[in-house]
LODREN-32732 format. One record per residue (C-alpha): x, y, z; residue in three letters. Coordinates in steps of 0.001 Angstrom, whole numbers. Layout:
BEGIN
site c1 = X, c2 = Y, c3 = Z, code = ala
...
END
This chain:
BEGIN
site c1 = -70513, c2 = -14079, c3 = -22845, code = met
site c1 = -67593, c2 = -15903, c3 = -25468, code = thr
site c1 = -68086, c2 = -16181, c3 = -28537, code = ala
site c1 = -68540, c2 = -20157, c3 = -29754, code = thr
site c1 = -68030, c2 = -20179, c3 = -33657, code = lys
site c1 = -65493, c2 = -22175, c3 = -34947, code = val
site c1 = -63533, c2 = -20766, c3 = -37658, code = ser
site c1 = -64018, c2 = -22879, c3 = -41057, code = ala
site c1 = -60815, c2 = -21344, c3 = -42507, code = glu
site c1 = -58737, c2 = -21716, c3 = -39355, code = thr
site c1 = -60165, c2 = -24579, c3 = -37575, code = gly
site c1 = -59971, c2 = -22940, c3 = -34505, code = glu
site c1 = -61854, c2 = -23778, c3 = -31438, code = ile
site c1 = -63386, c2 = -21273, c3 = -29140, code = ser
site c1 = -63262, c2 = -20955, c3 = -25322, code = ala
site c1 = -66451, c2 = -22090, c3 = -24792, code = asp
site c1 = -66203, c2 = -25317, c3 = -26791, code = val
site c1 = -63024, c2 = -26056, c3 = -25310, code = arg
site c1 = -64355, c2 = -25551, c3 = -21730, code = ala
site c1 = -67561, c2 = -27786, c3 = -22970, code = trp
site c1 = -65165, c2 = -30762, c3 = -24193, code = arg
site c1 = -63352, c2 = -30560, c3 = -21095, code = glu
site c1 = -66130, c2 = -30752, c3 = -18892, code = leu
site c1 = -67612, c2 = -33827, c3 = -21083, code = leu
site c1 = -64087, c2 = -35185, c3 = -20861, code = ala
site c1 = -64005, c2 = -35216, c3 = -17031, code = arg
site c1 = -67188, c2 = -36682, c3 = -16551, code = his
site c1 = -66568, c2 = -39818, c3 = -18356, code = ala
site c1 = -63233, c2 = -39916, c3 = -16631, code = asp
site c1 = -64444, c2 = -39737, c3 = -13504, code = ile
site c1 = -67935, c2 = -41713, c3 = -14410, code = thr
site c1 = -65667, c2 = -44520, c3 = -15766, code = cys
site c1 = -63657, c2 = -44618, c3 = -12930, code = ala
site c1 = -66539, c2 = -44809, c3 = -10247, code = leu
site c1 = -68004, c2 = -47596, c3 = -12256, code = asp
site c1 = -64785, c2 = -49630, c3 = -12293, code = arg
site c1 = -64221, c2 = -49080, c3 = -8359, code = ala
site c1 = -68034, c2 = -49461, c3 = -7514, code = leu
site c1 = -68254, c2 = -52437, c3 = -9809, code = gln
site c1 = -65229, c2 = -54045, c3 = -8543, code = thr
site c1 = -65223, c2 = -53391, c3 = -4829, code = gly
site c1 = -69054, c2 = -53247, c3 = -4319, code = his
site c1 = -70800, c2 = -55062, c3 = -7211, code = ser
site c1 = -72788, c2 = -51694, c3 = -8036, code = leu
site c1 = -72495, c2 = -49112, c3 = -10714, code = gly
site c1 = -72401, c2 = -45479, c3 = -10322, code = met
site c1 = -75919, c2 = -44700, c3 = -10886, code = ser
site c1 = -77174, c2 = -47658, c3 = -8644, code = glu
site c1 = -74755, c2 = -46119, c3 = -5972, code = tyr
site c1 = -75970, c2 = -42161, c3 = -6804, code = glu
site c1 = -79680, c2 = -43819, c3 = -5738, code = val
site c1 = -78831, c2 = -45881, c3 = -2548, code = leu
site c1 = -76541, c2 = -42545, c3 = -1322, code = glu
site c1 = -79785, c2 = -40322, c3 = -2253, code = arg
site c1 = -82114, c2 = -42479, c3 = -508, code = leu
site c1 = -79546, c2 = -43208, c3 = 2758, code = ala
site c1 = -79175, c2 = -39208, c3 = 3223, code = glu
site c1 = -83054, c2 = -39071, c3 = 3626, code = leu
site c1 = -84966, c2 = -39098, c3 = 7193, code = pro
site c1 = -86517, c2 = -42311, c3 = 6447, code = asp
site c1 = -84266, c2 = -43915, c3 = 3261, code = his
site c1 = -87131, c2 = -43440, c3 = 1127, code = ser
site c1 = -88787, c2 = -41135, c3 = -1520, code = ala
site c1 = -91183, c2 = -41017, c3 = -4602, code = lys
site c1 = -89349, c2 = -42345, c3 = -7573, code = ile
site c1 = -89652, c2 = -38653, c3 = -9427, code = ala
site c1 = -88359, c2 = -37149, c3 = -6705, code = val
site c1 = -85054, c2 = -39551, c3 = -6693, code = val
site c1 = -85313, c2 = -39187, c3 = -10740, code = ala
site c1 = -84580, c2 = -35135, c3 = -10235, code = lys
site c1 = -81789, c2 = -35650, c3 = -7505, code = ser
site c1 = -79552, c2 = -38525, c3 = -9572, code = val
site c1 = -80465, c2 = -36815, c3 = -13282, code = his
site c1 = -81933, c2 = -40053, c3 = -15039, code = leu
site c1 = -84632, c2 = -40188, c3 = -16810, code = ser
site c1 = -87784, c2 = -42141, c3 = -15513, code = gln
site c1 = -87077, c2 = -45381, c3 = -17600, code = ser
site c1 = -83140, c2 = -45534, c3 = -16911, code = ala
site c1 = -84541, c2 = -45217, c3 = -13029, code = leu
site c1 = -86727, c2 = -47803, c3 = -13107, code = ser
site c1 = -84214, c2 = -50270, c3 = -14680, code = arg
site c1 = -81838, c2 = -49154, c3 = -11652, code = val
site c1 = -84300, c2 = -49550, c3 = -9209, code = ile
site c1 = -85044, c2 = -53041, c3 = -10779, code = ala
site c1 = -81852, c2 = -54280, c3 = -9973, code = arg
site c1 = -81420, c2 = -52608, c3 = -6736, code = leu
site c1 = -84597, c2 = -54586, c3 = -5864, code = glu
site c1 = -83840, c2 = -57802, c3 = -7255, code = ser
site c1 = -80520, c2 = -57784, c3 = -5382, code = asp
site c1 = -82655, c2 = -57328, c3 = -1858, code = gly
site c1 = -81251, c2 = -53528, c3 = -1554, code = leu
site c1 = -84352, c2 = -51270, c3 = -2212, code = val
site c1 = -88122, c2 = -52200, c3 = -2097, code = thr
site c1 = -90881, c2 = -50638, c3 = -4274, code = arg
site c1 = -94261, c2 = -49972, c3 = -2865, code = asp
site c1 = -97577, c2 = -47766, c3 = -3785, code = val
site c1 = -97829, c2 = -44122, c3 = -2004, code = cys
site c1 = -100904, c2 = -44596, c3 = 298, code = thr
site c1 = -101550, c2 = -40389, c3 = -340, code = gln
site c1 = -100933, c2 = -40779, c3 = -4192, code = asp
site c1 = -101845, c2 = -44252, c3 = -5494, code = arg
site c1 = -100222, c2 = -43320, c3 = -9128, code = arg
site c1 = -97100, c2 = -42706, c3 = -7239, code = ala
site c1 = -94322, c2 = -45552, c3 = -6292, code = val
site c1 = -92135, c2 = -45012, c3 = -3446, code = ile
site c1 = -88518, c2 = -46393, c3 = -3311, code = val
site c1 = -87469, c2 = -47141, c3 = 193, code = cys
site c1 = -83619, c2 = -48462, c3 = 990, code = leu
site c1 = -83444, c2 = -51755, c3 = 3011, code = thr
site c1 = -81120, c2 = -52736, c3 = 5837, code = asp
site c1 = -78877, c2 = -54239, c3 = 2934, code = glu
site c1 = -79204, c2 = -51589, c3 = 646, code = gly
site c1 = -78233, c2 = -48978, c3 = 3508, code = leu
site c1 = -75175, c2 = -50988, c3 = 4424, code = leu
site c1 = -74035, c2 = -51615, c3 = 465, code = arg
site c1 = -74259, c2 = -48003, c3 = 733, code = gln
site c1 = -72265, c2 = -47042, c3 = 3400, code = his
site c1 = -69598, c2 = -49791, c3 = 2475, code = glu
site c1 = -69329, c2 = -48421, c3 = -750, code = ala
site c1 = -68898, c2 = -44777, c3 = 443, code = arg
site c1 = -65346, c2 = -44675, c3 = 912, code = ala
site c1 = -64746, c2 = -46411, c3 = -2564, code = thr
site c1 = -66957, c2 = -43843, c3 = -3667, code = his
site c1 = -65114, c2 = -40400, c3 = -1911, code = arg
site c1 = -61635, c2 = -41734, c3 = -2906, code = asp
site c1 = -62431, c2 = -41833, c3 = -6779, code = val
site c1 = -63894, c2 = -38229, c3 = -6289, code = leu
site c1 = -60883, c2 = -37072, c3 = -4643, code = ala
site c1 = -58322, c2 = -38738, c3 = -6800, code = glu
site c1 = -60271, c2 = -37723, c3 = -9934, code = arg
site c1 = -61783, c2 = -34689, c3 = -9590, code = leu
site c1 = -58765, c2 = -32082, c3 = -9683, code = his
site c1 = -56486, c2 = -34504, c3 = -11410, code = ala
site c1 = -55164, c2 = -33981, c3 = -14958, code = pro
site c1 = -57311, c2 = -35994, c3 = -17140, code = leu
site c1 = -56484, c2 = -39664, c3 = -18344, code = val
site c1 = -57589, c2 = -39943, c3 = -22198, code = lys
site c1 = -59763, c2 = -42880, c3 = -22409, code = gly
site c1 = -62603, c2 = -45251, c3 = -20586, code = cys
site c1 = -60973, c2 = -48495, c3 = -19988, code = asp
site c1 = -63143, c2 = -50544, c3 = -17882, code = leu
site c1 = -60813, c2 = -53628, c3 = -18162, code = thr
site c1 = -57740, c2 = -51862, c3 = -15705, code = asp
END
C-alpha cells in the first residue's frame, strides 16, 4: 500500500491522498450534475431518483425501508426525509410490514414508476457524460 503521509517540510501530498481527493471531486461533480439535470427535467433530486430506481428494479416494486437504506447509502433519517417527499408527491406509499410490525415497507406507485422511467435517460446521459470526462471544478447549481 502507498504511504499516506504529507511531508510538513515540502508540502508534498501522497498518491493516496491525491487519489482520495480526486474521488471526492468526481463524486461531487457527478452528484451536482445529476441533481441539476434531474431537478430541471423531472422535479427529482438525485437521492429521490436513486430510491425510485432501486424500487423499480424489484419484482414487486417494494422493500423494507432498512433494505432501501443500505442500497442507496443514506442514513435512516435522510432516507426518511426522501421517502416523505416522494410520498407527498404520490410517487411511493408507506405501509407497516405484515410479517414484522416494527418494519415499514415502501412501495412504488404507478406514478413513481412512470417518473423513474421518464428520468432514466437523463440519469444515464449524465453518467455517460461525466463518469470518464475530465473533472469540472466547482458545483454551480444555477447553470
